[in-house]
C-alpha positions in Angstrom: -5.6 -44.0 104.7 -9.0 -43.9 106.6 -10.2 -45.2 109.9 -13.3 -47.4 110.1 -15.5 -49.2 112.6 -16.8 -52.7 112.0 -20.2 -53.6 113.3 -20.7 -57.3 113.2 -17.5 -59.4 113.4 -18.7 -62.4 111.5 -17.1 -64.0 108.5 -17.9 -61.2 106.0 -17.2 -58.4 108.3 -13.9 -59.8 109.5 -12.8 -60.7 105.9 -13.3 -57.1 104.9 -11.7 -55.8 108.1 -8.6 -58.0 107.7 -8.2 -56.8 104.0 -8.6 -53.2 105.0 -6.2 -53.3 107.9 -3.8 -55.1 105.6 -4.0 -52.2 103.2 -3.2 -49.7 105.9 -6.6 -48.6 107.1 -7.0 -48.2 110.8 -9.7 -50.2 112.7 -11.0 -47.8 115.3 -13.5 -50.1 117.0 -15.5 -53.4 116.6 -19.1 -53.3 117.8 -21.2 -56.4 118.5 -24.1 -57.6 120.6 -21.7 -60.0 122.3 -18.7 -58.1 123.7 -16.6 -61.2 123.6 -16.7 -61.5 119.8 -15.7 -57.8 119.6 -12.8 -58.4 122.0 -11.6 -61.4 119.9 -11.6 -59.3 116.8 -9.8 -56.3 118.3 -7.2 -58.6 120.0 -6.1 -59.4 116.5 -6.8 -56.3 114.5 -6.6 -53.5 117.0 -9.2 -50.9 118.0 -11.7 -50.8 120.8 -14.3 -53.5 121.6 -17.7 -51.9 122.0 -21.0 -53.3 123.0 -23.6 -52.4 120.3 -25.5 -49.3 121.4 -22.7 -47.8 123.5 -20.9 -44.7 122.2 -18.2 -45.4 119.7 -15.0 -43.5 118.9 -14.8 -41.2 115.9 -14.0 -42.8 112.5 -14.3 -42.0 108.8 -16.7 -44.8 108.1 -18.9 -47.4 109.9 -19.2 -50.8 108.1 -22.3 -52.7 109.1 -21.8 -56.4 108.4 -25.0 -58.1 109.7 -27.9 -60.1 108.3 -30.2 -58.1 106.0 -33.1 -58.1 108.5 -30.8 -56.8 111.2 -29.4 -53.8 109.3 -32.2 -51.3 110.2 -32.3 -52.2 113.9 -28.5 -52.0 114.1 -28.6 -48.6 112.3 -31.1 -47.5 114.9 -28.9 -48.7 117.7 -26.0 -46.6 116.3 -27.9 -43.3 116.2 -26.6 -42.6 119.7 -23.1 -42.1 118.3 -21.9 -39.3 116.0 -21.4 -41.1 112.7 -20.4 -39.2 109.6 -20.8 -42.1 107.1 -22.0 -45.7 107.2 -22.3 -48.5 104.7 -23.7 -52.0 104.9 -22.3 -55.1 103.2 -25.6 -56.5 101.8 -26.0 -57.2 98.1 -29.8 -57.0 98.3 -30.7 -54.3 100.8 -31.0 -50.8 99.5 -29.8 -47.6 101.2 -33.2 -47.3 102.9 -32.1 -50.0 105.3 -29.9 -47.3 106.8 -32.7 -44.8 107.1 -32.2 -44.2 110.9 -28.6 -43.1 110.3 -29.5 -41.0 107.3 -32.2 -39.3 109.4 -29.5 -38.6 112.0 -27.4 -36.8 109.3 -25.0 -39.6 108.2 -24.1 -40.2 104.6 -25.1 -43.8 103.8 -24.0 -46.4 101.3 -23.4 -50.0 100.5 -20.3 -52.1 99.9 -21.0 -55.6 98.6 -18.1 -57.9 97.8 -19.1 -60.2 95.0 -17.1 -63.1 96.4 -17.5 -66.1 98.6 -16.0 -65.5 102.1 -15.9 -69.0 103.8 -13.7 -67.8 106.6 -12.1 -64.5 107.5 -8.5 -65.2 106.4 -9.3 -66.9 103.1 -12.1 -64.4 102.5 -9.7 -61.5 103.0 -7.3 -63.0 100.4 -10.1 -63.6 97.9 -11.1 -59.9 98.0 -8.1 -59.0 96.0 -9.3 -59.2 92.4 -13.0 -59.5 93.4 -15.6 -57.0 92.2 -17.4 -54.9 94.8 -20.9 -53.4 94.2 -20.9 -49.8 95.5 -23.8 -47.4 96.1 -24.2 -44.2 98.2 -26.5 -41.3 98.7 -23.7 -38.8 98.0 -20.9 -38.5 95.4 -18.3 -38.1 98.1 -19.2 -41.3 99.9 -19.5 -43.2 96.7 -16.0 -42.0 95.8 -14.7 -43.0 99.2 -16.2 -46.5 98.9 -14.7 -46.9 95.4 -11.3 -45.9 96.7 -11.7 -48.3 99.6 -12.4 -51.2 97.2 -9.4 -50.3 95.1 -7.1 -50.1 98.1 -7.6 -53.8 98.8 -7.2 -54.7 95.1 -10.9 -55.1 94.4 -12.8 -53.7 91.4 -15.7 -51.3 92.3 -18.8 -51.2 90.1 -22.3 -49.6 90.3 -25.6 -51.4 90.6 -28.8 -49.3 90.1 -31.1 -49.4 93.2 -34.0 -50.9 91.1 -31.6 -53.7 89.9 -30.4 -54.9 93.3 -32.7 -57.9 93.5 -31.8 -58.9 90.0 -28.1 -58.5 90.7 -28.5 -60.5 93.9 -30.3 -63.3 92.0 -27.5 -63.4 89.5 -24.9 -63.6 92.3 -26.8 -66.4 93.9 -27.1 -68.3 90.6 -23.4 -67.9 89.8 -22.2 -68.9 93.3 -24.6 -71.8 94.0 -26.3 -73.3 91.0 -23.0 -74.8 89.7 -22.7 -76.6 93.0 -26.0 -78.4 92.3 -24.7 -79.5 88.9 -21.4 -80.6 90.5 -23.2 -82.5 93.2 -25.2 -84.3 90.6 -22.1 -85.0 88.6 -20.3 -86.3 91.6 -23.0 -88.8 92.4 -23.2 -90.0 88.8 -19.4 -90.4 88.6 -19.5 -92.5 91.8 -22.2 -94.6 90.3 -20.0 -95.2 87.2 -17.0 -96.1 89.4 -15.1 -93.0 88.3 -13.4 -90.6 90.9 -14.9 -87.2 91.0 -11.4 -85.6 90.8 -11.3 -86.8 87.2 -13.7 -84.1 86.3 -11.6 -81.2 87.6 -9.7 -80.4 84.5 -12.9 -80.5 82.5 -14.8 -78.3 84.9 -11.9 -75.8 85.1 -11.7 -75.6 81.3 -15.5 -75.1 81.0 -15.5 -72.3 83.5 -12.5 -70.7 81.7 -14.4 -71.0 78.4 -17.5 -69.4 79.8 -15.6 -66.2 80.7 -13.4 -66.2 77.6 -16.1 -66.8 74.9 -19.3 -66.5 76.9 -21.5 -69.3 78.5 -23.7 -69.9 75.4 -20.7 -70.1 73.0 -19.0 -72.5 75.5 -21.8 -75.0 75.5 -20.9 -78.4 74.1 -22.3 -82.0 74.3 -25.3 -83.8 73.0 -27.9 -81.1 73.8 -25.9 -78.5 71.9 -25.6 -81.0 69.0 -29.3 -81.8 69.1 -28.4 -85.5 69.7 -31.7 -86.7 71.3 -30.7 -90.4 71.3 -27.6 -89.7 73.5 -29.7 -87.6 75.8 -32.3 -90.4 76.1 -29.5 -92.8 77.0 -28.2 -90.4 79.7 -31.7 -90.0 81.1 -32.2 -93.7 81.4 -28.8 -94.1 83.2 -29.8 -91.4 85.6 -33.2 -93.1 86.3 -31.5 -96.3 86.9 -28.4 -95.4 88.9 -29.2 -92.0 90.5 -33.0 -91.7 90.5 -32.9 -88.9 93.1 -31.4 -86.7 90.4 -33.9 -87.6 87.6 -36.0 -84.4 87.8 -33.0 -82.1 88.2 -31.2 -83.7 85.3 -34.2 -83.2 83.1 -34.5 -79.6 84.2 -30.9 -79.0 83.2 -31.5 -80.7 79.8 -34.5 -78.4 79.3 -32.5 -75.3 80.3 -29.7 -76.3 78.0 -32.1 -77.0 75.1 -33.6 -73.5 75.6 -30.1 -72.0 75.8 -28.9 -73.7 72.6 -32.1 -73.4 70.6 -32.3 -77.2 70.2 -35.6 -78.5 71.6 -35.3 -82.0 73.1 -38.3 -84.3 72.7 -37.1 -86.9 75.1 -39.0 -89.1 77.6 
């Protein structure tokens, strides 16, 4: 098992740190701009609390879990310590964000869990079975990061540097766009006097179908059938009972029509 240093004890960083220590890896230190947050993390997980910019103990890997715009300044602040390898947790930022450390001789990489991490404990549990995007400027570090992912039950995969923005857009769409649809559905169910919980078995079955047969093959309903009259009735109901969703509902209809190959000439 390896030793690691966590820089940035926020939700994502602590989720990964809890999963790693649970898998037997040793947390050597936690570094932060606020020493109190580092102390809170080490009180639970072990290691030394360090103020960012101060010298850190030796470790196999430094994991940088900060906002994208802070990665390079943090990397610069770490150049005063001897660091053999470092990886950030961003899905969008490339390895160039760690240029100060690379210039100082460190191997650099990225380790992005494709998972929602709402709080450290729940996030740590959800990492088992999640996929993790891995990249590095050396085969040895790439292999180490892949093994690190596998040690917590995650599935490592590669994303080409030129595809990172597309990958990140896909992750954002998968994680957040369904919530817009579900918020719309919740308001419409309430307007119809039906509890939102009634939709749970339907939603769970639809998601399962999307991964079993593919999203396009899983599509059902009036747009998939080309039933314009039913769609017109739905649009009228939305205009009347949830007008704040009118434009979004139409946009979803247009997207589904494009997806299914059934143009909808509705008003």
